[in-house]
C-alpha positions in Angstrom: 206.9 181.9 78.4 204.4 180.8 75.8 200.8 182.0 75.1 198.1 180.3 73.2 194.4 181.4 73.3 192.3 178.8 75.0 189.2 179.4 72.9 188.6 181.1 69.5 185.7 183.2 70.9 187.6 186.4 70.9 188.7 185.8 67.3 185.2 185.0 66.2 183.9 188.1 68.0 186.5 190.3 66.3 185.5 188.9 62.9 181.9 189.5 63.7 182.7 193.1 64.7 184.6 193.5 61.4 181.7 192.1 59.4 179.2 194.4 61.2 181.4 197.5 60.5 181.8 196.6 56.9 178.0 196.1 56.6 177.3 199.3 58.4 179.6 201.3 56.2 178.4 199.8 53.0 174.7 200.3 54.0 175.5 203.8 55.1 177.0 204.7 51.7 174.1 203.0 49.8 171.5 204.8 51.9 173.2 208.2 51.5 173.3 207.7 47.7 169.8 206.6 47.5 168.4 209.1 50.0 167.1 206.4 52.3 167.6 206.2 56.1 165.8 203.3 57.7 167.7 200.2 56.6 170.5 200.6 59.0 168.2 200.7 62.0 167.7 196.9 61.9 171.5 196.4 61.6 172.3 198.6 64.5 170.4 196.4 67.0 172.9 193.6 66.2 175.7 195.7 67.7 174.4 195.8 71.2 174.3 192.0 71.8 177.6 191.7 70.0 179.2 194.1 72.5 177.6 192.3 75.4 179.0 189.0 74.2 182.4 190.5 73.7 182.4 192.0 77.2 181.4 188.6 78.7 184.1 186.8 76.7 186.7 189.4 77.8 185.8 189.0 81.5 185.6 185.3 81.1 189.2 185.1 79.9 190.1 185.3 83.6 187.2 184.9 85.8 184.1 187.1 86.1 184.4 189.6 89.0 181.1 188.2 90.2 183.0 185.1 91.1 185.2 187.2 93.4 188.2 186.6 91.4 191.3 188.1 92.9 194.6 188.4 90.9 196.9 187.3 93.7 200.1 188.0 91.7 199.1 191.6 91.1 197.7 192.1 94.6 201.0 191.0 96.2 202.9 193.6 94.3 200.6 196.5 94.6 199.1 196.0 98.0 202.5 195.3 99.7 204.3 197.9 97.5 201.8 200.6 98.3 201.3 199.8 102.1 205.0 199.6 102.8 206.4 202.0 100.2 208.4 203.9 102.8 210.2 200.7 103.9 210.5 198.9 100.6 211.0 201.7 98.1 211.2 200.1 94.6 214.0 197.6 95.2 213.4 195.7 98.4 210.0 194.0 97.9 211.3 190.5 97.0 214.2 190.6 99.5 211.8 191.4 102.4 209.3 188.7 101.2 212.2 186.2 101.3 213.2 187.2 104.9 209.5 187.2 106.0 209.1 183.7 104.5 212.2 182.4 106.3 211.1 183.9 109.7 207.7 182.1 109.2 209.5 178.8 108.6 208.6 178.7 104.9 211.4 177.3 102.7 211.5 176.9 98.9 212.9 173.8 97.1 216.5 174.4 96.1 215.6 175.0 92.5 213.3 177.8 93.5 215.6 179.6 95.9 216.0 182.5 93.5 214.5 186.0 93.2 214.7 189.0 91.0 217.2 191.6 92.3 215.0 194.7 91.8 218.1 196.9 91.6 219.2 195.4 88.4 216.2 193.1 87.4 218.6 190.1 87.3 218.0 186.7 88.8 220.0 186.1 92.0 220.1 183.5 94.8 218.4 184.2 98.1 221.5 183.2 100.1 222.8 186.7 100.5 219.7 188.2 101.9 219.0 185.2 104.1 222.6 185.5 105.5 222.0 189.2 106.3 218.2 189.8 106.9 219.0 193.1 108.5 219.4 194.6 105.0 215.7 194.4 104.9 214.4 194.6 108.5 216.5 197.7 109.4 214.0 199.8 107.3 211.1 198.7 109.5 210.0 199.4 113.0 209.2 196.3 115.0 205.4 196.8 114.7 205.6 197.5 110.9 207.8 194.5 110.3 205.2 192.3 112.2 202.4 193.8 110.1 204.5 193.1 106.9 205.0 189.5 107.9 201.2 189.1 108.5 200.3 190.6 105.2 202.9 188.6 103.3 201.6 185.4 104.9 198.1 186.3 103.8 199.0 186.5 100.1 201.5 183.6 100.3 198.6 181.4 101.5 196.4 182.6 98.7 199.1 182.0 96.1 200.5 178.6 96.9 204.1 177.5 96.6 204.5 177.5 92.7 202.8 180.8 92.2 204.7 182.4 95.1 208.0 181.5 93.4 206.7 183.1 90.1 205.8 186.3 92.1 209.2 187.0 93.5 210.7 186.5 90.0 208.7 189.2 88.3 209.8 192.9 88.0 208.5 194.4 91.2 206.4 197.4 92.1 206.6 200.1 89.5 203.9 202.8 90.0 204.3 206.6 90.6 204.3 208.2 94.0 201.0 209.8 93.2 199.5 206.4 92.7 201.2 205.2 95.9 199.8 208.2 97.8 196.2 207.3 97.0 196.7 203.5 97.4 198.6 203.6 100.7 195.7 205.5 102.3 193.4 202.6 101.5 195.5 199.6 102.2 196.8 200.9 105.6 193.4 200.9 107.1 193.6 197.3 108.3 195.7 194.2 107.8 195.1 192.2 104.6 191.9 190.2 105.0 189.4 188.7 102.5 187.0 191.5 103.4 189.4 194.3 102.7 190.8 192.8 99.6 187.3 191.9 98.3 186.1 195.5 98.9 189.1 197.1 97.3 188.9 194.6 94.3 185.6 196.2 93.4 187.3 199.6 92.5 188.6 198.4 89.1 185.2 197.1 87.9 183.7 200.4 89.0 186.4 202.3 87.0 185.5 200.1 84.0 181.9 200.9 84.4 182.8 204.6 84.6 184.7 204.3 81.4 181.7 203.0 79.6 179.4 205.6 81.1 181.7 208.4 80.1 181.9 207.1 76.5 178.2 206.7 76.3 177.7 210.2 77.7 180.1 211.9 75.3 179.8 209.8 72.2 176.7 207.7 72.3 175.9 204.1 72.8 177.0 203.0 69.3 180.5 204.2 69.7 180.5 202.6 73.2 179.5 199.3 71.7 182.2 199.4 69.1 184.8 200.5 71.7 183.8 197.5 73.9 184.3 195.0 71.0 187.7 196.5 70.2 188.9 196.5 73.8 187.6 192.9 74.3 189.2 191.5 71.2 192.6 193.2 71.1 194.9 190.5 72.5 197.4 192.7 74.3 194.5 194.2 76.4 193.3 190.7 77.6 191.5 190.9 81.0 193.6 188.1 82.4 196.7 190.4 82.7 195.3 193.0 85.2 191.7 191.8 85.9 190.9 191.3 89.5 193.7 193.5 90.6 194.0 196.7 92.7 193.6 200.1 91.1 195.1 199.0 87.7 192.3 200.6 85.6 192.2 204.0 87.3 194.5 205.6 84.7 192.3 204.3 81.9 189.2 206.0 83.3 190.9 209.4 83.7 192.4 209.2 80.2 189.0 208.3 78.6 187.3 210.9 80.8 189.7 213.6 79.6 188.8 213.0 76.0 185.1 212.8 76.8 185.2 216.1 78.8 187.0 217.8 75.8 184.3 216.5 73.5 181.6 218.0 75.9 183.3 221.4 76.1 184.8 221.0 79.6 188.5 221.6 79.0 189.6 222.4 82.5 188.0 219.2 83.8 189.7 217.3 81.0 193.0 218.8 82.0 192.5 217.8 85.5 191.6 214.2 84.5 194.5 213.9 82.0 196.9 215.4 84.4 196.0 212.9 87.0 196.2 210.0 84.5 199.7 211.1 83.6 200.8 211.3 87.2 199.4 207.9 87.7 201.1 206.1 84.8 203.2 208.8 82.9 202.4 207.5 79.4 198.9 209.1 79.2 200.7 212.4 79.0 201.1 211.7 75.3 197.5 212.8 74.9 198.6 216.4 75.5 200.8 216.3 72.4 198.1 216.5 69.8 196.3 219.5 71.4 199.8 221.3 71.8 200.3 220.9 68.1 196.9 222.3 67.2 197.7 225.2 69.5 200.9 225.8 67.5 199.0 225.5 64.1 196.3 228.0 65.2 198.9 230.4 66.6 200.7 230.3 63.2 197.5 230.9 61.2 195.7 233.4 63.4 198.2 234.6 66.0 195.6 233.7 68.5 195.5 230.9 71.2 192.9 228.2 71.2 191.2 228.9 74.6 190.1 225.3 75.0 193.6 224.0 74.7 195.0 226.6 77.0 192.4 225.6 79.6 193.2 221.9 79.0 196.8 222.6 79.9 195.8 224.8 82.8 193.8 221.9 84.2 196.8 219.6 83.8 199.1 222.1 85.5 196.6 222.4 88.4 196.4 218.7 88.8 200.2 218.5 89.1 200.4 221.5 91.4 198.0 219.8 93.8 198.9 216.1 93.5 202.7 216.2 93.5 203.0 218.0 96.8 200.4 215.5 98.2 202.6 212.6 97.0 205.6 214.3 98.7 203.7 214.4 102.0 202.3 210.9 101.8 204.7 208.8 99.8 208.1 210.0 101.1 209.0 213.4 99.7 211.1 214.2 96.7 213.2 211.2 97.3 210.3 209.0 96.3 210.2 210.7 92.9 214.0 210.2 92.5 213.6 206.5 93.3 210.7 206.3 90.9 212.7 207.9 88.1 215.6 205.4 88.7 213.2 202.5 88.7 211.5 203.8 85.5 214.9 203.9 83.7 215.7 200.5 84.9 212.4 199.0 83.8 212.6 200.6 80.4 216.0 199.1 79.8 215.0 195.6 80.9 213.8 193.4 78.0 210.5 191.8 78.6 208.6 189.3 76.6 205.2 191.0 76.5 205.9 194.6 75.4 204.3 196.3 72.5 206.0 199.1 70.6 208.4 200.0 67.8 211.5 199.1 69.7 210.2 195.6 70.2 210.0 195.3 66.4 213.3 196.8 65.5 215.3 194.8 68.0 214.1 191.4 66.7 216.7 189.2 65.2 216.3 185.7 63.7 217.3 182.9 66.0 217.4 185.2 69.1 213.9 184.7 70.5 213.6 183.5 74.1 212.6 180.1 72.9 216.0 179.9 71.2 218.2 181.3 73.9 216.4 180.4 77.2 218.5 178.0 79.3 216.6 176.6 82.3 219.8 175.0 83.6 221.7 178.3 83.9 221.9 180.4 87.1 220.0 183.1 85.1 218.1 181.3 82.5 217.2 184.3 80.3 220.6 186.0 80.6 221.7 185.3 77.0 218.4 186.5 75.6 218.4 189.6 77.7 222.0 190.5 76.6 221.1 190.0 72.9 218.1 192.3 73.2 220.0 194.9 75.0 222.7 194.9 72.4 220.1 195.1 69.6 218.4 198.0 71.4 221.6 200.1 71.2 222.0 199.4 67.5 218.5 200.6 66.6 218.5 204.0 68.3 219.1 206.1 65.1 216.4 204.3 63.2 213.9 204.4 66.1 214.5 208.1 66.5 214.0 208.8 62.8 210.7 206.8 62.7 209.5 208.6 65.8 210.2 212.0 64.3 208.3 210.8 61.2 205.3 209.8 63.2 205.4 213.1 65.1 205.4 215.0 61.9 202.5 213.0 60.7 200.6 213.7 63.9 201.4 217.4 63.5 199.9 217.4 60.0 197.0 215.2 61.0 195.7 217.5 63.8 195.7 220.7 61.8 192.0 220.9 61.5 191.1 218.6 64.4 189.2 219.7 67.5 191.0 219.4 70.8 189.3 216.1 71.7 190.2 214.6 68.3 193.8 215.8 68.6 194.1 214.3 72.0 192.6 210.9 70.9 194.8 210.7 67.8 197.9 211.3 69.9 197.6 207.7 71.0 198.7 206.7 67.5 202.3 207.8 68.3 202.5 206.0 71.6 204.2 202.8 70.3 206.9 204.7 68.6 207.9 206.9 71.6 207.9 204.1 74.2 207.4 200.4 74.6 204.7 199.5 77.0 203.7 196.3 78.7 200.9 194.9 76.6 198.1 195.4 79.1 198.5 199.2 79.0 197.2 199.0 75.4 193.7 199.1 76.8 194.3 202.6 75.7 193.3 201.5 72.3 189.8 202.2 73.3 190.6 206.0 73.0 191.3 205.6 69.3 187.8 204.0 68.7 186.3 207.4 69.7 187.6 208.8 66.4 185.1 206.6 64.6 182.8 209.6 64.7 185.0 211.6 62.3 186.7 208.8 60.3 184.4 205.7 60.2 187.2 203.6 58.6 189.2 203.9 61.8 187.0 201.3 63.5 187.5 198.9 60.5 191.3 199.2 60.8 191.2 198.7 64.5 188.8 195.8 64.4 191.0 194.2 61.7 194.0 194.6 64.0 192.1 192.9 66.8 191.2 190.0 64.6 194.9 189.7 63.5 196.2 189.7 67.1 193.7 187.0 68.1 194.8 184.9 65.1 198.4 185.3 66.3 197.4 184.2 69.8 195.6 181.2 68.5 198.6 180.2 66.4 196.4 177.7 64.4 198.9 177.3 61.6 201.8 174.8 62.0 205.0 176.7 62.5 203.5 179.7 64.1 205.2 180.7 67.3 203.5 180.4 70.7 206.3 182.2 72.6 205.4 185.5 74.1 208.3 187.5 72.6 207.7 186.3 69.1 204.0 186.8 69.2 204.2 190.3 70.7 206.9 191.2 68.2 204.5 190.5 65.4 201.6 192.1 67.2 203.8 195.2 67.7 204.6 195.4 64.0 200.9 195.2 63.2 200.0 197.8 65.8 202.6 200.3 64.6 201.5 199.8 61.0 197.8 200.2 61.7 198.4 203.3 63.9 200.5 204.7 61.0 197.4 204.1 58.7 195.2 206.0 61.2 197.5 208.9 61.1 197.5 208.8 57.3 193.7 208.8 57.1 193.9 212.3 58.8 197.0 213.5 56.9 195.5 212.7 53.5 192.8 215.4 53.9 192.5 218.2 56.4 188.7 217.8 56.1 186.7 215.4 58.2 184.2 212.8 56.8 181.1 214.0 55.2 178.8 213.5 58.2 178.2 215.7 61.2 180.5 214.2 63.9 177.8 214.6 66.4 175.5 212.3 64.5 177.7 210.0 62.5 177.0 206.5 63.9 175.2 208.0 66.9 172.2 209.9 65.8 170.2 210.4 62.7 171.5 209.2 59.3 172.9 212.0 57.2 173.1 212.1 53.4 176.3 212.9 51.7 176.8 216.5 50.6 176.0 217.4 47.1 178.9 217.9 44.7 180.7 221.1 45.4 179.3 221.5 48.9 181.9 221.9 51.6 182.4 219.2 54.2 181.7 219.9 57.9 184.8 220.8 59.9 185.7 218.8 62.9 
């Protein structure tokens, strides 16, 4: 329940990144005023090793993939959840693991004979399911149940007793039927083995590499380097959450690829990528919002539609038209989507300690943190804390809605002059006010870094946010909390505030920065325009 950064490396790297950006901006302004160009060329070569160190530090916060690190906790959920989706749905994973354990002669100590009931996300005793194992096994054929027991034993042996208890007290399998359709085809090839898991574990590192290649292709190496430093030092995006897992970074690649394709003038391909990302994890759909608003502004001004935006939405519609029917065929028909919708609502209503968003901030109350209310002797240790947060969540609905509307209005004003790629990227700034996400999904912060090309100060604000989150994680000052919920409440407040500033940087002026967005930070240095000269439109 507590978190403390083991080493200050990420904080130091964030501060180094902030110092580099400040120096780069100051030198850029000085060179432009004095008509000089070469001085920054020496400074730019500091950025590449800084990004390399940040990436190594980020990967090292878990274990490097080169060490064949496998996140057993994640794999148990997403391997078993995908492979046996038809039998388990979204609410029987832990019950069936319990039955399989019992049939294999594995017993937990009395104090560990509890699991999360995935219908309600409440902690319950295992007695009921062990008294009636047919509640689980009736959904399997004899062969499939034998396979499930074998796969469960594989992950149980990898995890060990203590971690196995933690696994069945988490919040289950929560992905969409589209993700399930892709994953189940891969995991059903064989039973779980070191070879199969090792090969499939390579997919996420490949997706991460593809993210970096896409950014380099569309925005240049300098923006890529800044993006790496931001991703590696933003505490909610720590590698240790989802590193070494199974297809947990696919959505990130397709989201980033969508913005990159828009930047490169490939809107249909961007729509396909963003549509797929949204069908994998839902929340990337927020990136459609900015382009939709730009479409509305252009329609009001010119009575004409922006063809690139229309093609973007056409690509997204095509992705849905192809992938949703495939998910019906592979993952269990429309019933799978109904089950997913119920599970999504349940998950959104369940208080968790590591969420980031406006609701996390607004429902905070003094003396009601999990450190104050957690009772390890109770049948459900976090019940009082959960009840307090649920009650607070109902009280804040009007204020949360009002602030969400304010952010959406700001986004509307901010994207008036923005190109489709910029409008899509800036849409990420409203994400924390429309939903609370588990912290690791804020790897999406990398998309906001791409706006550095049109607003250089954006990177300064984001890097400052990264340094602040690392400071919170270190908790070096006496009295600073090391409980997850307290730290992520403060991180959420800072994230919402910084994202609001990013919107304001665009709202304040409908004109972009004074440099050509194709070259700012990525190509030749550009002098500032003379007095009275118009700025280049984005």
